N, C-alpha and C positions, 0 to 999 in steps of 0.2 A: 178408677183409673187402672189401666192394665200395666203391669210392670213386667220384668223379665222372669219373674218367679212363676213356677209352674207352667212354663211355656208349652209343655206337652198337653196341657188341658185346654189351652185356648188358641194356639197357632194352628194354622192350616197344616194338614199332615204333609203336603208336598214341600212346604217351607222346612218343616222338621227334618224330612228326609235329606233335603239339601244341606241343612246345617251340619249333618253328620260328616259331610266331606270337607267342610271348610276349616276345621281345626287341624292343626299340623304338629309334627314333631319339630324339634329345634334343629333342623338341618336344611341347607340351601335347597336341595331338590324337592323336599316335601313342602317347603314354604312356597315354591313356585307352583306346585300343584294346588295348594290351598288358595293361592291368589286367583288362579284360574277358576277354581270351584266357586269362590266368592262372587267372582264377576258373572259367572254363569247364573248363580242364584239371583243376583241382583238383576241381571237382564231379564230373567223369567218373571220376576215380580214387577219390574218396571214396564215390560210390555203388556202385561195383563192390566196393570193400572191405567196406562196410556189408553188402551183399548176401551176400558170402562168409562174413562173420562173424555173419550173421543178426541185424544191428542195424538199427533203422530210421534211415533218412536223414532229416534235418530239412528236408524239401522246402519247407515254408511259410516258415520263417525265411530260407532261402536265396533263395527268390523275392523276399521283401521287401527283402533286401539288394541284390540285383541291381537291382530297381526304383529304390531309393534312389540307388545309384551312377549309374545311367543318367540319372536326374533331375539329379543334381549335375553330371554331364558335359554335359548339354544346356544347363545354365544358363551354362556357359562360352562357348557358341556365340554 
């Protein structure tokens, strides 16, 4: 069984690179950035998985959610 230990030894290098950007400082602006980075990493993995399994990826709902979150984050400014 693979656990979270030694992630750098078994995880895809692209995922490791993406994980670097999802951790945040404890302030509102950086947390928004981290949220968007997490969603971007999830989308990349989900699209690759969907393609391999021959499932359609819900591109339009994903786009609408991202737009909504960006709008919510910009209201905070």
